[in-house]
mmCIF file as Biopython writes it, N, C-alpha, C and O atoms, coordinates in Angstrom:
data_model
#
loop_
_atom_site.group_PDB
_atom_site.id
_atom_site.type_symbol
_atom_site.label_atom_id
_atom_site.label_alt_id
_atom_site.label_comp_id
_atom_site.label_asym_id
_atom_site.label_entity_id
_atom_site.label_seq_id
_atom_site.pdbx_PDB_ins_code
_atom_site.Cartn_x
_atom_site.Cartn_y
_atom_site.Cartn_z
_atom_site.occupancy
_atom_site.B_iso_or_equiv
_atom_site.auth_seq_id
_atom_site.auth_asym_id
_atom_site.pdbx_PDB_model_num
ATOM 1   N N  . UNK A ? 1  ? -56.023 -19.759 -69.299 1.0 0.0 1  A 1 
ATOM 2   C CA . UNK A ? 1  ? -54.995 -18.738 -69.176 1.0 0.0 1  A 1 
ATOM 3   C C  . UNK A ? 1  ? -54.395 -18.725 -67.780 1.0 0.0 1  A 1 
ATOM 4   O O  . UNK A ? 1  ? -53.227 -18.366 -67.626 1.0 0.0 1  A 1 
ATOM 5   N N  . UNK A ? 2  ? -55.153 -19.103 -66.762 1.0 0.0 2  A 1 
ATOM 6   C CA . UNK A ? 2  ? -54.637 -19.046 -65.398 1.0 0.0 2  A 1 
ATOM 7   C C  . UNK A ? 2  ? -53.442 -19.961 -65.200 1.0 0.0 2  A 1 
ATOM 8   O O  . UNK A ? 2  ? -52.473 -19.572 -64.549 1.0 0.0 2  A 1 
ATOM 9   N N  . UNK A ? 3  ? -53.491 -21.179 -65.750 1.0 0.0 3  A 1 
ATOM 10  C CA . UNK A ? 3  ? -52.372 -22.112 -65.579 1.0 0.0 3  A 1 
ATOM 11  C C  . UNK A ? 3  ? -51.106 -21.584 -66.234 1.0 0.0 3  A 1 
ATOM 12  O O  . UNK A ? 3  ? -50.004 -21.807 -65.732 1.0 0.0 3  A 1 
ATOM 13  N N  . UNK A ? 4  ? -51.257 -20.891 -67.347 1.0 0.0 4  A 1 
ATOM 14  C CA . UNK A ? 4  ? -50.092 -20.360 -68.052 1.0 0.0 4  A 1 
ATOM 15  C C  . UNK A ? 4  ? -49.381 -19.296 -67.237 1.0 0.0 4  A 1 
ATOM 16  O O  . UNK A ? 4  ? -48.173 -19.109 -67.383 1.0 0.0 4  A 1 
ATOM 17  N N  . UNK A ? 5  ? -50.110 -18.601 -66.384 1.0 0.0 5  A 1 
ATOM 18  C CA . UNK A ? 5  ? -49.517 -17.511 -65.612 1.0 0.0 5  A 1 
ATOM 19  C C  . UNK A ? 5  ? -48.812 -18.016 -64.353 1.0 0.0 5  A 1 
ATOM 20  O O  . UNK A ? 5  ? -47.944 -17.325 -63.820 1.0 0.0 5  A 1 
ATOM 21  N N  . UNK A ? 6  ? -49.166 -19.203 -63.872 1.0 0.0 6  A 1 
ATOM 22  C CA . UNK A ? 6  ? -48.496 -19.758 -62.689 1.0 0.0 6  A 1 
ATOM 23  C C  . UNK A ? 6  ? -47.003 -19.890 -62.954 1.0 0.0 6  A 1 
ATOM 24  O O  . UNK A ? 6  ? -46.594 -20.492 -63.947 1.0 0.0 6  A 1 
ATOM 25  N N  . UNK A ? 7  ? -46.203 -19.337 -62.081 1.0 0.0 7  A 1 
ATOM 26  C CA . UNK A ? 7  ? -44.733 -19.410 -62.160 1.0 0.0 7  A 1 
ATOM 27  C C  . UNK A ? 7  ? -44.151 -18.768 -63.421 1.0 0.0 7  A 1 
ATOM 28  O O  . UNK A ? 7  ? -42.983 -18.997 -63.735 1.0 0.0 7  A 1 
ATOM 29  N N  . UNK A ? 8  ? -44.926 -17.979 -64.142 1.0 0.0 8  A 1 
ATOM 30  C CA . UNK A ? 8  ? -44.386 -17.324 -65.339 1.0 0.0 8  A 1 
ATOM 31  C C  . UNK A ? 8  ? -43.649 -16.046 -64.947 1.0 0.0 8  A 1 
ATOM 32  O O  . UNK A ? 8  ? -43.865 -15.484 -63.874 1.0 0.0 8  A 1 
ATOM 33  N N  . UNK A ? 9  ? -42.779 -15.609 -65.841 1.0 0.0 9  A 1 
ATOM 34  C CA . UNK A ? 9  ? -42.020 -14.384 -65.623 1.0 0.0 9  A 1 
ATOM 35  C C  . UNK A ? 9  ? -42.223 -13.458 -66.813 1.0 0.0 9  A 1 
ATOM 36  O O  . UNK A ? 9  ? -42.473 -13.904 -67.933 1.0 0.0 9  A 1 
ATOM 37  N N  . UNK A ? 10 ? -42.111 -12.178 -66.553 1.0 0.0 10 A 1 
ATOM 38  C CA . UNK A ? 10 ? -42.282 -11.172 -67.597 1.0 0.0 10 A 1 
ATOM 39  C C  . UNK A ? 10 ? -41.250 -10.080 -67.375 1.0 0.0 10 A 1 
ATOM 40  O O  . UNK A ? 10 ? -41.088 -9.585  -66.260 1.0 0.0 10 A 1 
ATOM 41  N N  . UNK A ? 11 ? -40.554 -9.709  -68.437 1.0 0.0 11 A 1 
ATOM 42  C CA . UNK A ? 11 ? -39.639 -8.569  -68.349 1.0 0.0 11 A 1 
ATOM 43  C C  . UNK A ? 11 ? -40.030 -7.548  -69.413 1.0 0.0 11 A 1 
ATOM 44  O O  . UNK A ? 11 ? -40.623 -7.884  -70.438 1.0 0.0 11 A 1 
ATOM 45  N N  . UNK A ? 12 ? -39.686 -6.308  -69.142 1.0 0.0 12 A 1 
ATOM 46  C CA . UNK A ? 12 ? -39.942 -5.237  -70.103 1.0 0.0 12 A 1 
ATOM 47  C C  . UNK A ? 12 ? -38.593 -4.729  -70.589 1.0 0.0 12 A 1 
ATOM 48  O O  . UNK A ? 12 ? -37.659 -4.556  -69.806 1.0 0.0 12 A 1 
ATOM 49  N N  . UNK A ? 13 ? -38.506 -4.490  -71.897 1.0 0.0 13 A 1 
ATOM 50  C CA . UNK A ? 13 ? -37.272 -3.996  -72.495 1.0 0.0 13 A 1 
ATOM 51  C C  . UNK A ? 13 ? -37.602 -2.754  -73.305 1.0 0.0 13 A 1 
ATOM 52  O O  . UNK A ? 13 ? -38.467 -2.776  -74.181 1.0 0.0 13 A 1 
ATOM 53  N N  . UNK A ? 14 ? -36.898 -1.672  -72.999 1.0 0.0 14 A 1 
ATOM 54  C CA . UNK A ? 14 ? -37.093 -0.402  -73.699 1.0 0.0 14 A 1 
ATOM 55  C C  . UNK A ? 14 ? -35.780 0.039   -74.316 1.0 0.0 14 A 1 
ATOM 56  O O  . UNK A ? 14 ? -34.737 0.010   -73.664 1.0 0.0 14 A 1 
ATOM 57  N N  . UNK A ? 15 ? -35.836 0.449   -75.577 1.0 0.0 15 A 1 
ATOM 58  C CA . UNK A ? 15 ? -34.649 0.986   -76.233 1.0 0.0 15 A 1 
ATOM 59  C C  . UNK A ? 15 ? -34.865 2.469   -76.482 1.0 0.0 15 A 1 
ATOM 60  O O  . UNK A ? 15 ? -35.883 2.880   -77.041 1.0 0.0 15 A 1 
ATOM 61  N N  . UNK A ? 16 ? -33.897 3.257   -76.061 1.0 0.0 16 A 1 
ATOM 62  C CA . UNK A ? 16 ? -33.915 4.698   -76.304 1.0 0.0 16 A 1 
ATOM 63  C C  . UNK A ? 16 ? -32.702 5.046   -77.159 1.0 0.0 16 A 1 
ATOM 64  O O  . UNK A ? 16 ? -31.980 4.150   -77.597 1.0 0.0 16 A 1 
ATOM 65  N N  . UNK A ? 17 ? -32.472 6.315   -77.399 1.0 0.0 17 A 1 
ATOM 66  C CA . UNK A ? 17 ? -31.375 6.724   -78.281 1.0 0.0 17 A 1 
ATOM 67  C C  . UNK A ? 17 ? -30.024 6.192   -77.829 1.0 0.0 17 A 1 
ATOM 68  O O  . UNK A ? 17 ? -29.252 5.691   -78.646 1.0 0.0 17 A 1 
ATOM 69  N N  . UNK A ? 18 ? -29.730 6.295   -76.541 1.0 0.0 18 A 1 
ATOM 70  C CA . UNK A ? 18 ? -28.389 5.926   -76.069 1.0 0.0 18 A 1 
ATOM 71  C C  . UNK A ? 18 ? -28.385 4.779   -75.066 1.0 0.0 18 A 1 
ATOM 72  O O  . UNK A ? 18 ? -27.315 4.385   -74.603 1.0 0.0 18 A 1 
ATOM 73  N N  . UNK A ? 19 ? -29.546 4.232   -74.716 1.0 0.0 19 A 1 
ATOM 74  C CA . UNK A ? 19 ? -29.567 3.191   -73.696 1.0 0.0 19 A 1 
ATOM 75  C C  . UNK A ? 19 ? -30.658 2.155   -73.948 1.0 0.0 19 A 1 
ATOM 76  O O  . UNK A ? 19 ? -31.602 2.376   -74.706 1.0 0.0 19 A 1 
ATOM 77  N N  . UNK A ? 20 ? -30.489 1.020   -73.282 1.0 0.0 20 A 1 
ATOM 78  C CA . UNK A ? 20 ? -31.499 -0.035  -73.261 1.0 0.0 20 A 1 
ATOM 79  C C  . UNK A ? 20 ? -31.794 -0.316  -71.800 1.0 0.0 20 A 1 
ATOM 80  O O  . UNK A ? 20 ? -30.874 -0.479  -70.998 1.0 0.0 20 A 1 
ATOM 81  N N  . UNK A ? 21 ? -33.074 -0.374  -71.450 1.0 0.0 21 A 1 
ATOM 82  C CA . UNK A ? 21 ? -33.496 -0.602  -70.071 1.0 0.0 21 A 1 
ATOM 83  C C  . UNK A ? 21 ? -34.233 -1.934  -69.975 1.0 0.0 21 A 1 
ATOM 84  O O  . UNK A ? 21 ? -35.130 -2.219  -70.768 1.0 0.0 21 A 1 
ATOM 85  N N  . UNK A ? 22 ? -33.843 -2.744  -68.993 1.0 0.0 22 A 1 
ATOM 86  C CA . UNK A ? 22 ? -34.475 -4.028  -68.715 1.0 0.0 22 A 1 
ATOM 87  C C  . UNK A ? 22 ? -35.165 -3.910  -67.354 1.0 0.0 22 A 1 
ATOM 88  O O  . UNK A ? 22 ? -34.522 -3.570  -66.362 1.0 0.0 22 A 1 
ATOM 89  N N  . UNK A ? 23 ? -36.468 -4.188  -67.304 1.0 0.0 23 A 1 
ATOM 90  C CA . UNK A ? 23 ? -37.212 -4.065  -66.048 1.0 0.0 23 A 1 
ATOM 91  C C  . UNK A ? 23 ? -37.883 -5.394  -65.726 1.0 0.0 23 A 1 
ATOM 92  O O  . UNK A ? 23 ? -38.719 -5.865  -66.498 1.0 0.0 23 A 1 
ATOM 93  N N  . UNK A ? 24 ? -37.525 -6.014  -64.580 1.0 0.0 24 A 1 
ATOM 94  C CA . UNK A ? 24 ? -38.201 -7.235  -64.170 1.0 0.0 24 A 1 
ATOM 95  C C  . UNK A ? 24 ? -39.561 -6.912  -63.559 1.0 0.0 24 A 1 
ATOM 96  O O  . UNK A ? 24 ? -39.848 -5.759  -63.236 1.0 0.0 24 A 1 
ATOM 97  N N  . UNK A ? 25 ? -40.387 -7.928  -63.404 1.0 0.0 25 A 1 
ATOM 98  C CA . UNK A ? 25 ? -41.707 -7.730  -62.811 1.0 0.0 25 A 1 
ATOM 99  C C  . UNK A ? 25 ? -41.963 -8.754  -61.709 1.0 0.0 25 A 1 
ATOM 100 O O  . UNK A ? 25 ? -41.250 -9.747  -61.568 1.0 0.0 25 A 1 
ATOM 101 N N  . UNK A ? 26 ? -42.994 -8.474  -60.948 1.0 0.0 26 A 1 
ATOM 102 C CA . UNK A ? 26 ? -43.474 -9.396  -59.923 1.0 0.0 26 A 1 
ATOM 103 C C  . UNK A ? 26 ? -44.779 -9.989  -60.427 1.0 0.0 26 A 1 
ATOM 104 O O  . UNK A ? 26 ? -45.672 -9.258  -60.855 1.0 0.0 26 A 1 
ATOM 105 N N  . UNK A ? 27 ? -44.891 -11.303 -60.379 1.0 0.0 27 A 1 
ATOM 106 C CA . UNK A ? 27 ? -46.097 -11.994 -60.817 1.0 0.0 27 A 1 
ATOM 107 C C  . UNK A ? 27 ? -47.084 -12.021 -59.654 1.0 0.0 27 A 1 
ATOM 108 O O  . UNK A ? 27 ? -46.863 -12.711 -58.659 1.0 0.0 27 A 1 
ATOM 109 N N  . UNK A ? 28 ? -48.168 -11.270 -59.785 1.0 0.0 28 A 1 
ATOM 110 C CA . UNK A ? 28 ? -49.178 -11.196 -58.736 1.0 0.0 28 A 1 
ATOM 111 C C  . UNK A ? 28 ? -50.293 -12.218 -58.876 1.0 0.0 28 A 1 
ATOM 112 O O  . UNK A ? 28 ? -51.264 -12.179 -58.120 1.0 0.0 28 A 1 
ATOM 113 N N  . UNK A ? 29 ? -50.169 -13.126 -59.827 1.0 0.0 29 A 1 
ATOM 114 C CA . UNK A ? 29 ? -51.185 -14.152 -60.020 1.0 0.0 29 A 1 
ATOM 115 C C  . UNK A ? 29 ? -52.350 -13.656 -60.866 1.0 0.0 29 A 1 
ATOM 116 O O  . UNK A ? 29 ? -52.275 -12.611 -61.512 1.0 0.0 29 A 1 
ATOM 117 N N  . UNK A ? 30 ? -53.424 -14.429 -60.846 1.0 0.0 30 A 1 
ATOM 118 C CA . UNK A ? 30 ? -54.564 -14.130 -61.711 1.0 0.0 30 A 1 
ATOM 119 C C  . UNK A ? 30 ? -55.772 -13.567 -60.975 1.0 0.0 30 A 1 
ATOM 120 O O  . UNK A ? 30 ? -56.743 -13.149 -61.605 1.0 0.0 30 A 1 
ATOM 121 N N  . UNK A ? 31 ? -55.719 -13.552 -59.655 1.0 0.0 31 A 1 
ATOM 122 C CA . UNK A ? 31 ? -56.847 -13.018 -58.888 1.0 0.0 31 A 1 
ATOM 123 C C  . UNK A ? 31 ? -56.334 -12.121 -57.762 1.0 0.0 31 A 1 
ATOM 124 O O  . UNK A ? 31 ? -55.151 -12.141 -57.425 1.0 0.0 31 A 1 
ATOM 125 N N  . UNK A ? 32 ? -57.230 -11.348 -57.199 1.0 0.0 32 A 1 
ATOM 126 C CA . UNK A ? 32 ? -56.877 -10.503 -56.068 1.0 0.0 32 A 1 
ATOM 127 C C  . UNK A ? 32 ? -56.441 -9.116  -56.479 1.0 0.0 32 A 1 
ATOM 128 O O  . UNK A ? 32 ? -56.379 -8.785  -57.663 1.0 0.0 32 A 1 
ATOM 129 N N  . UNK A ? 33 ? -56.141 -8.313  -55.476 1.0 0.0 33 A 1 
ATOM 130 C CA . UNK A ? 33 ? -55.783 -6.915  -55.702 1.0 0.0 33 A 1 
ATOM 131 C C  . UNK A ? 33 ? -54.451 -6.737  -56.416 1.0 0.0 33 A 1 
ATOM 132 O O  . UNK A ? 33 ? -54.231 -5.711  -57.059 1.0 0.0 33 A 1 
ATOM 133 N N  . UNK A ? 34 ? -53.565 -7.713  -56.315 1.0 0.0 34 A 1 
ATOM 134 C CA . UNK A ? 34 ? -52.219 -7.574  -56.899 1.0 0.0 34 A 1 
ATOM 135 C C  . UNK A ? 34 ? -52.040 -8.438  -58.143 1.0 0.0 34 A 1 
ATOM 136 O O  . UNK A ? 34 ? -50.912 -8.770  -58.509 1.0 0.0 34 A 1 
ATOM 137 N N  . UNK A ? 35 ? -53.132 -8.802  -58.790 1.0 0.0 35 A 1 
ATOM 138 C CA . UNK A ? 35 ? -53.045 -9.690  -59.962 1.0 0.0 35 A 1 
ATOM 139 C C  . UNK A ? 35 ? -52.319 -8.995  -61.118 1.0 0.0 35 A 1 
ATOM 140 O O  . UNK A ? 35 ? -52.275 -7.769  -61.219 1.0 0.0 35 A 1 
ATOM 141 N N  . UNK A ? 36 ? -51.762 -9.827  -61.966 1.0 0.0 36 A 1 
ATOM 142 C CA . UNK A ? 36 ? -51.014 -9.304  -63.102 1.0 0.0 36 A 1 
ATOM 143 C C  . UNK A ? 36 ? -49.543 -9.117  -62.764 1.0 0.0 36 A 1 
ATOM 144 O O  . UNK A ? 36 ? -49.053 -9.623  -61.754 1.0 0.0 36 A 1 
ATOM 145 N N  . UNK A ? 37 ? -48.861 -8.397  -63.609 1.0 0.0 37 A 1 
ATOM 146 C CA . UNK A ? 37 ? -47.429 -8.157  -63.420 1.0 0.0 37 A 1 
ATOM 147 C C  . UNK A ? 37 ? -47.195 -6.724  -62.982 1.0 0.0 37 A 1 
ATOM 148 O O  . UNK A ? 37 ? -47.769 -5.785  -63.534 1.0 0.0 37 A 1 
ATOM 149 N N  . UNK A ? 38 ? -46.345 -6.573  -61.986 1.0 0.0 38 A 1 
ATOM 150 C CA . UNK A ? 38 ? -46.013 -5.246  -61.448 1.0 0.0 38 A 1 
ATOM 151 C C  . UNK A ? 38 ? -44.524 -4.986  -61.666 1.0 0.0 38 A 1 
ATOM 152 O O  . UNK A ? 38 ? -43.686 -5.826  -61.336 1.0 0.0 38 A 1 
ATOM 153 N N  . UNK A ? 39 ? -44.201 -3.824  -62.221 1.0 0.0 39 A 1 
ATOM 154 C CA . UNK A ? 39 ? -42.794 -3.464  -62.453 1.0 0.0 39 A 1 
ATOM 155 C C  . UNK A ? 39 ? -42.012 -3.419  -61.147 1.0 0.0 39 A 1 
ATOM 156 O O  . UNK A ? 39 ? -42.510 -2.939  -60.129 1.0 0.0 39 A 1 
ATOM 157 N N  . UNK A ? 40 ? -40.801 -3.918  -61.186 1.0 0.0 40 A 1 
ATOM 158 C CA . UNK A ? 40 ? -39.873 -3.805  -60.059 1.0 0.0 40 A 1 
ATOM 159 C C  . UNK A ? 40 ? -38.801 -2.791  -60.465 1.0 0.0 40 A 1 
ATOM 160 O O  . UNK A ? 40 ? -37.656 -3.148  -60.743 1.0 0.0 40 A 1 
ATOM 161 N N  . UNK A ? 41 ? -39.202 -1.532  -60.492 1.0 0.0 41 A 1 
ATOM 162 C CA . UNK A ? 41 ? -38.341 -0.452  -60.988 1.0 0.0 41 A 1 
ATOM 163 C C  . UNK A ? 41 ? -37.013 -0.361  -60.248 1.0 0.0 41 A 1 
ATOM 164 O O  . UNK A ? 41 ? -35.999 0.020   -60.833 1.0 0.0 41 A 1 
ATOM 165 N N  . UNK A ? 42 ? -37.015 -0.708  -58.975 1.0 0.0 42 A 1 
ATOM 166 C CA . UNK A ? 42 ? -35.789 -0.622  -58.187 1.0 0.0 42 A 1 
ATOM 167 C C  . UNK A ? 42 ? -34.746 -1.668  -58.610 1.0 0.0 42 A 1 
ATOM 168 O O  . UNK A ? 42 ? -33.590 -1.599  -58.192 1.0 0.0 42 A 1 
ATOM 169 N N  . UNK A ? 43 ? -35.161 -2.635  -59.443 1.0 0.0 43 A 1 
ATOM 170 C CA . UNK A ? 43 ? -34.235 -3.663  -59.925 1.0 0.0 43 A 1 
ATOM 171 C C  . UNK A ? 43 ? -33.911 -3.512  -61.412 1.0 0.0 43 A 1 
ATOM 172 O O  . UNK A ? 43 ? -33.338 -4.417  -62.018 1.0 0.0 43 A 1 
ATOM 173 N N  . UNK A ? 44 ? -34.272 -2.382  -61.992 1.0 0.0 44 A 1 
ATOM 174 C CA . UNK A ? 44 ? -34.050 -2.219  -63.429 1.0 0.0 44 A 1 
ATOM 175 C C  . UNK A ? 44 ? -32.561 -2.145  -63.748 1.0 0.0 44 A 1 
ATOM 176 O O  . UNK A ? 44 ? -31.746 -1.737  -62.921 1.0 0.0 44 A 1 
ATOM 177 N N  . UNK A ? 45 ? -32.234 -2.550  -64.965 1.0 0.0 45 A 1 
ATOM 178 C CA . UNK A ? 45 ? -30.863 -2.556  -65.453 1.0 0.0 45 A 1 
ATOM 179 C C  . UNK A ? 45 ? -30.821 -1.640  -66.669 1.0 0.0 45 A 1 
ATOM 180 O O  . UNK A ? 45 ? -31.616 -1.803  -67.595 1.0 0.0 45 A 1 
ATOM 181 N N  . UNK A ? 46 ? -29.903 -0.682  -66.676 1.0 0.0 46 A 1 
ATOM 182 C CA . UNK A ? 46 ? -29.758 0.239   -67.803 1.0 0.0 46 A 1 
ATOM 183 C C  . UNK A ? 46 ? -28.348 0.090   -68.365 1.0 0.0 46 A 1 
ATOM 184 O O  . UNK A ? 46 ? -27.365 0.207   -67.634 1.0 0.0 46 A 1 
ATOM 185 N N  . UNK A ? 47 ? -28.257 -0.170  -69.669 1.0 0.0 47 A 1 
ATOM 186 C CA . UNK A ? 47 ? -26.958 -0.310  -70.327 1.0 0.0 47 A 1 
ATOM 187 C C  . UNK A ? 47 ? -26.929 0.575   -71.570 1.0 0.0 47 A 1 
ATOM 188 O O  . UNK A ? 47 ? -27.974 0.996   -72.067 1.0 0.0 47 A 1 
ATOM 189 N N  . UNK A ? 48 ? -25.735 0.852   -72.060 1.0 0.0 48 A 1 
ATOM 190 C CA . UNK A ? 48 ? -25.576 1.652   -73.271 1.0 0.0 48 A 1 
ATOM 191 C C  . UNK A ? 48 ? -26.020 0.848   -74.484 1.0 0.0 48 A 1 
ATOM 192 O O  . UNK A ? 48 ? -25.899 -0.376  -74.507 1.0 0.0 48 A 1 
ATOM 193 N N  . UNK A ? 49 ? -26.534 1.546   -75.494 1.0 0.0 49 A 1 
ATOM 194 C CA . UNK A ? 49 ? -26.969 0.891   -76.731 1.0 0.0 49 A 1 
ATOM 195 C C  . UNK A ? 49 ? -25.866 0.078   -77.388 1.0 0.0 49 A 1 
ATOM 196 O O  . UNK A ? 49 ? -26.144 -0.925  -78.046 1.0 0.0 49 A 1 
ATOM 197 N N  . UNK A ? 50 ? -24.635 0.493   -77.220 1.0 0.0 50 A 1 
ATOM 198 C CA . UNK A ? 50 ? -23.519 -0.173  -77.885 1.0 0.0 50 A 1 
ATOM 199 C C  . UNK A ? 50 ? -23.018 -1.411  -77.128 1.0 0.0 50 A 1 
ATOM 200 O O  . UNK A ? 50 ? -22.059 -2.052  -77.556 1.0 0.0 50 A 1 
ATOM 201 N N  . UNK A ? 51 ? -23.655 -1.740  -76.024 1.0 0.0 51 A 1 
ATOM 202 C CA . UNK A ? 51 ? -23.226 -2.869  -75.203 1.0 0.0 51 A 1 
ATOM 203 C C  . UNK A ? 51 ? -23.370 -4.185  -75.966 1.0 0.0 51 A 1 
ATOM 204 O O  . UNK A ? 51 ? -24.376 -4.428  -76.632 1.0 0.0 51 A 1 
ATOM 205 N N  . UNK A ? 52 ? -22.352 -5.019  -75.855 1.0 0.0 52 A 1 
ATOM 206 C CA . UNK A ? 52 ? -22.369 -6.346  -76.477 1.0 0.0 52 A 1 
ATOM 207 C C  . UNK A ? 52 ? -23.002 -7.354  -75.513 1.0 0.0 52 A 1 
ATOM 208 O O  . UNK A ? 52 ? -23.141 -7.077  -74.322 1.0 0.0 52 A 1 
ATOM 209 N N  . UNK A ? 53 ? -23.377 -8.500  -76.023 1.0 0.0 53 A 1 
ATOM 210 C CA . UNK A ? 53 ? -23.915 -9.602  -75.217 1.0 0.0 53 A 1 
ATOM 211 C C  . UNK A ? 53 ? -25.120 -9.182  -74.372 1.0 0.0 53 A 1 
ATOM 212 O O  . UNK A ? 53 ? -25.137 -9.383  -73.157 1.0 0.0 53 A 1 
ATOM 213 N N  . UNK A ? 54 ? -26.104 -8.611  -75.014 1.0 0.0 54 A 1 
ATOM 214 C CA . UNK A ? 54 ? -27.299 -8.167  -74.290 1.0 0.0 54 A 1 
ATOM 215 C C  . UNK A ? 54 ? -28.048 -9.323  -73.633 1.0 0.0 54 A 1 
ATOM 216 O O  . UNK A ? 54 ? -28.810 -9.112  -72.689 1.0 0.0 54 A 1 
ATOM 217 N N  . UNK A ? 55 ? -27.837 -10.539 -74.125 1.0 0.0 55 A 1 
ATOM 218 C CA . UNK A ? 55 ? -28.541 -11.689 -73.559 1.0 0.0 55 A 1 
ATOM 219 C C  . UNK A ? 55 ? -28.226 -11.874 -72.077 1.0 0.0 55 A 1 
ATOM 220 O O  . UNK A ? 55 ? -29.079 -12.353 -71.329 1.0 0.0 55 A 1 
ATOM 221 N N  . UNK A ? 56 ? -27.023 -11.506 -71.632 1.0 0.0 56 A 1 
ATOM 222 C CA . UNK A ? 56 ? -26.694 -11.648 -70.213 1.0 0.0 56 A 1 
ATOM 223 C C  . UNK A ? 56 ? -27.605 -10.779 -69.355 1.0 0.0 56 A 1 
ATOM 224 O O  . UNK A ? 56 ? -27.928 -11.149 -68.226 1.0 0.0 56 A 1 
ATOM 225 N N  . UNK A ? 57 ? -28.023 -9.629  -69.877 1.0 0.0 57 A 1 
ATOM 226 C CA . UNK A ? 57 ? -28.895 -8.745  -69.122 1.0 0.0 57 A 1 
ATOM 227 C C  . UNK A ? 57 ? -30.336 -9.255  -69.122 1.0 0.0 57 A 1 
ATOM 228 O O  . UNK A ? 57 ? -31.078 -9.044  -68.163 1.0 0.0 57 A 1 
ATOM 229 N N  . UNK A ? 58 ? -30.720 -9.922  -70.200 1.0 0.0 58 A 1 
ATOM 230 C CA . UNK A ? 58 ? -32.043 -10.552 -70.231 1.0 0.0 58 A 1 
ATOM 231 C C  . UNK A ? 58 ? -32.115 -11.625 -69.148 1.0 0.0 58 A 1 
ATOM 232 O O  . UNK A ? 58 ? -33.082 -11.674 -68.387 1.0 0.0 58 A 1 
ATOM 233 N N  . UNK A ? 59 ? -31.104 -12.478 -69.074 1.0 0.0 59 A 1 
ATOM 234 C CA . UNK A ? 59 ? -31.093 -13.544 -68.064 1.0 0.0 59 A 1 
ATOM 235 C C  . UNK A ? 59 ? -31.008 -12.979 -66.649 1.0 0.0 59 A 1 
ATOM 236 O O  . UNK A ? 59 ? -31.667 -13.486 -65.741 1.0 0.0 59 A 1 
ATOM 237 N N  . UNK A ? 60 ? -30.213 -11.944 -66.454 1.0 0.0 60 A 1 
ATOM 238 C CA . UNK A ? 60 ? -30.108 -11.313 -65.139 1.0 0.0 60 A 1 
ATOM 239 C C  . UNK A ? 60 ? -31.456 -10.721 -64.740 1.0 0.0 60 A 1 
ATOM 240 O O  . UNK A ? 60 ? -31.873 -10.836 -63.587 1.0 0.0 60 A 1 
ATOM 241 N N  . UNK A ? 61 ? -32.125 -10.096 -65.681 1.0 0.0 61 A 1 
ATOM 242 C CA . UNK A ? 61 ? -33.420 -9.490  -65.414 1.0 0.0 61 A 1 
ATOM 243 C C  . UNK A ? 61 ? -34.443 -10.579 -65.063 1.0 0.0 61 A 1 
ATOM 244 O O  . UNK A ? 61 ? -35.250 -10.392 -64.152 1.0 0.0 61 A 1 
ATOM 245 N N  . UNK A ? 62 ? -34.417 -11.704 -65.770 1.0 0.0 62 A 1 
ATOM 246 C CA . UNK A ? 62 ? -35.324 -12.809 -65.459 1.0 0.0 62 A 1 
ATOM 247 C C  . UNK A ? 62 ? -35.082 -13.341 -64.051 1.0 0.0 62 A 1 
ATOM 248 O O  . UNK A ? 62 ? -36.029 -13.710 -63.357 1.0 0.0 62 A 1 
ATOM 249 N N  . UNK A ? 63 ? -33.823 -13.383 -63.625 1.0 0.0 63 A 1 
ATOM 250 C CA . UNK A ? 63 ? -33.505 -13.833 -62.270 1.0 0.0 63 A 1 
ATOM 251 C C  . UNK A ? 63 ? -34.024 -12.852 -61.227 1.0 0.0 63 A 1 
ATOM 252 O O  . UNK A ? 63 ? -34.311 -13.252 -60.098 1.0 0.0 63 A 1 
ATOM 253 N N  . UNK A ? 64 ? -34.150 -11.567 -61.584 1.0 0.0 64 A 1 
ATOM 254 C CA . UNK A ? 64 ? -34.643 -10.544 -60.658 1.0 0.0 64 A 1 
ATOM 255 C C  . UNK A ? 64 ? -36.165 -10.525 -60.537 1.0 0.0 64 A 1 
ATOM 256 O O  . UNK A ? 64 ? -36.710 -9.813  -59.693 1.0 0.0 64 A 1 
ATOM 257 N N  . UNK A ? 65 ? -36.846 -11.295 -61.366 1.0 0.0 65 A 1 
ATOM 258 C CA . UNK A ? 65 ? -38.315 -11.358 -61.276 1.0 0.0 65 A 1 
ATOM 259 C C  . UNK A ? 65 ? -38.739 -12.057 -59.985 1.0 0.0 65 A 1 
ATOM 260 O O  . UNK A ? 65 ? -38.020 -12.894 -59.439 1.0 0.0 65 A 1 
ATOM 261 N N  . UNK A ? 66 ? -39.911 -11.689 -59.526 1.0 0.0 66 A 1 
ATOM 262 C CA . UNK A ? 66 ? -40.457 -12.310 -58.304 1.0 0.0 66 A 1 
ATOM 263 C C  . UNK A ? 66 ? -41.754 -13.008 -58.625 1.0 0.0 66 A 1 
ATOM 264 O O  . UNK A ? 66 ? -42.376 -13.594 -57.739 1.0 0.0 66 A 1 
#
């Protein structure tokens, strides 16, 4: 499992009544105090549910991962 996590990215996507939120994460690796994925809330993207071309926000969110 450790090799799979090297250089991997993780995003979180939440859908609410009127919006969709995309949150990138920071990959802290597999060991140490910062292991796992940590939300980068300050880089989140919020769009209206009716927004077209949601894939652009997925790619933008992936670029915001650390």
